[in-house]
MIVEXMI-468149 format. One record per atom (N, C-alpha, C): x, y, z; residue in one letter. Coordinates in steps of 0.05 Angstrom, whole numbers, plus 5000, padded with zeros to 4 digits. Example, Ala and Ser with C-alpha at 12.3 -4.5 7.8 and 13.67 -1.06 7.14 Angstrom:
526448865156A524649105156A526449345156A525749555142S527349795143S525850015157S
end
This chain:
127368282168M127068002169M125767862191M124467642185Q122467502202Q123267192202Q122767072228A123166802231A121366662250A121366412247F119566262269F122066112283F122066132311I123965982322I122465762338I123365512331L122065272344L123965172366L122465152392I124365122414I123664862430I125564712437Q125164472455Q126264562484Q124764492505T125464552531T125564322547T127064382573E126864162592E123864102599E122963852609V120363812613V119263972636V116564092630G114964232645G115864502648G117364602632R118464882629R117365092607R115664942588A114965062564A113465342573A111665352589S110065592594S111765812602S113465752624A115065992638A116866072616A118265882601I120165952577I119066122558I116566082548A114966212530A114766512541A113766502564A113266822579A115766942579A118166842585Q120766952587Q121867032559Q121366852539I122066962510I120667182500I117967182508A116067392498A117267702505A118567702528Q120067932534Q122168022519Q123367862502I125967942491I125368132467I126868342466T126568532441T126668372415T125068422396G124968302371G123268052369G122267932396V120367732393V117467822390V116067772371Q113567872365Q111467712384Q111967452387S109767272401S111567002408S110866912430A111566652440A109466482449A109566232444Q107166082451Q108065792461Q107365642481D107765392487D105965202466D106765002458V104864822440V105664542447V103664342434I104264102442I105363992414I107463812413G108863652390G111263642394G113063592373P115863592376P117363772389P116064032385Y117564252394Y115564362420Y116664502437D115164602462D114264892460D115665032447V115265352445V115565412415V114165592406I114565702377I114366022381I116666142373A116766442376A116966552348A115566762341R115866932319R117667172323R119367182307V121467422308V121667592291V122167842293S122368022272S124568222278S126668262263A128768422271A130668432241A132068662241D133868692219D135668462218D136768362237D138668172243D137367942261D136567722250I135367512268I137567402291I140067382284A142067212296A142167322329A142467552332P142867652360P140067572373P137767582366V135267542380V135567212385V136267052364T136366782367T138566702392T141066832388Q142866802410Q141766862439Q139867092441E139067152467E136766942474E135366842458I133466612464I134766382469I137166312459R138466032467R139866052495R140066312506R141566362532R139166332553R136766302546V134666252567V135065972580V135465962607P135865692619P133465522614P134065262610G131665082607G131365022576G132465142558I132165102531I134264912521I133664692509T135464462500T135964482471T134164582456R134664602424R133064812414R134264922390T132465102376T133065082348T131065122331L131065112302L130065352292L131165482276T130465752267T129465692233T126965812226C125765772200C125166062192C126966142173D126666422162D123966442144D122866652149I120366722131I121266902110I120366792084P121266962060P119967222061P121167442052E120467712051E117567722036E117267592014K114767602003K113967331998K111667272011P110667012014P109766891986P110466651979K109966551950K106766451952K105366521932T102466421928T102266171911T100766001920I100265771903I098165771883I
end
């Protein structure tokens, strides 16, 4: 299973948090971004929930939103 985790952080912490999240097992990438969320992480694991829980424990994270990626992308 794969998902994007959209993350809001305390002001000024996005880069450091993205670097910390990138070290978590199951996180394929983590990048600080500009917009309503501060970091976007791509996660791949048999069970996304434990990875999401570990991400939420990182100090400085104020909110997360998990967006599951369908197994087979739909083509338009």
